[in-house]
C-alpha positions, 0 to 999 in steps of 0.5 A, a space after each residue: 500500500 502506497 502512502 498516498 492511500 494510507 490513513 493519517 499517521 506518521 511515516 518516514 520523511 520522504 525528504 530524508 531531512 527527518 525521521 518521520 513526517 505526518 501524512 494527513 490522509 491527503 498531503 504531507 504536512 510540515 509536522 516532523 519528528 526526530 527521536 520522538 521530538 516534534 517540530 515543523 519543517 515545510 516540505 519545500 525547504 526555504 532559505 529561512 528554514 535552512 538558517 533555522 536548522 543550522 542555528 538550532 543548538 541542541 535538544 530540549 532540556 533534560 528531565 533534571 533541567 526541567 525539574 530545576 526550573 520547577 524547584 529552583 529558587 530565585 531566577 533559576 526556578 519557580 520555587 515549587 519544592 513539593 509535587 502538586 498532585 498528579 496530572 493526566 499527562 495532558 496540557 488540560 490536566 497538569 497542575 504544573 506546565 513547563 514551557 521551554 523554547 528551543 535554543 537557537 542563535 537566530 529564531 525563524 520558526 518559534 518552537 517550544 516543548 511543554 513538560 509536566 513537573 516531573 520532566 515528561 514532555 506532554 506537548 509541542 508548540 510549533 509555528 506554522 503558516 509562514 511564507 518564505 519571504 517572512 522567514 527571510 525577513 526574520 533572519 535579516 531584520 527585527 521586524 518579525 514582532 510586527 507580523 502575524 504569528 500562528 502557533 499549533 499545539 499538538 500532543 505526543 501523538 501529533 493530535 492538534 489540541 489548540 491553535 493560537 494566532 497573534 495578528 500583526 501588532 503595532 503596540 498592543 497584542 491580541 492572541 486568538 485562541 481556537 479549538 482544533 476545528 478552527 472555532 474560536 474559544 476566546 481571546 487574550 487582549 493586551 490592555 496597556 503598553 506602558 508600565 506593568 503589562 495587563 492582558 484580559 481573558 475574553 470569551 463570548 463577549 465577556 471578560 473571564 479573567 486577566 493576566 497581570 505582569 508583576 514587574 515592568 520587564 514582564 518576568 512573572 505573571 499572576 492570572 486571576 479570574 473575574 473575581 480577582 482570585 489568583 488561579 494560576 501563576 507564570 514564572 519566567 526562569 533565567 536561562 543563564 547569561 550566555 543563553 540570555 545574551 546570544 540565543 532566543 531561548 526562554 523558559 516559563 513555569 506555569 502553576 495552576 492552583 485549582 480546577 478551572 472550567 472551560 473556556 477559562 482553562 483554555 485561555 490560561 493554558 494559551 497564556 502560558 504558551 503565548 506569553 513570549 510571542 505576545 510580548 515579543 521585543 526587539 532586544 533582550 534584557 534583564 528586569 
């Protein structure tokens, strides 16, 4: 049986650039996998894709490194010293999510791994839908913060869990959160551009909660419901001087304090996965 008549699944990458590539039943997609780790690589590789591969540095963090992000004190971690109960191994049922950006000298495709508190990878975040021209612009300029960004979140089986779109911005960001079928779940809307950044979590024309940066450099965020109760917290961990100065890597630990109903839960999880994209800046720095 040829691949063209095969059901949707992972098959050997026909380009030879990766171990596996996802066949959706009709076409080869940009979703690829190497040693169990997913990423995005369009079938027709461009100059930007080549730069992205060449400037990628190493793999995702080790189990020990993820645990250090959770338990570390100060800037090295979120200071969570005791396990916060057991989860169900998905982004929808874990009390702690660790979001780790793939280390690159030059960022052309945004890529993140999502881990549980024990260091097990449970999801993948990949930027999709970029044109070849846009990738060249990202390599040669710092203008990508003003462009539209689309992220796709998949589980370990390659199944899409959520889609996120940040339309082109000038000063303030909006992130549109969609279900796998493309229906809108809600929006994350930036409320201000000066001082401590604040985002509203909106769905169905209502404000369900907010994300409040706790300092002007937006290192830590408190996520609150409509009654101003803190329901989750995002902590940015410091990746070290060398990575901060010379690479694009950022890491965030998300602690979810309680059971959260939908659609607010989807907006909270989306907040953790898009905080770096929503606040994308021209230059890096310290708080």
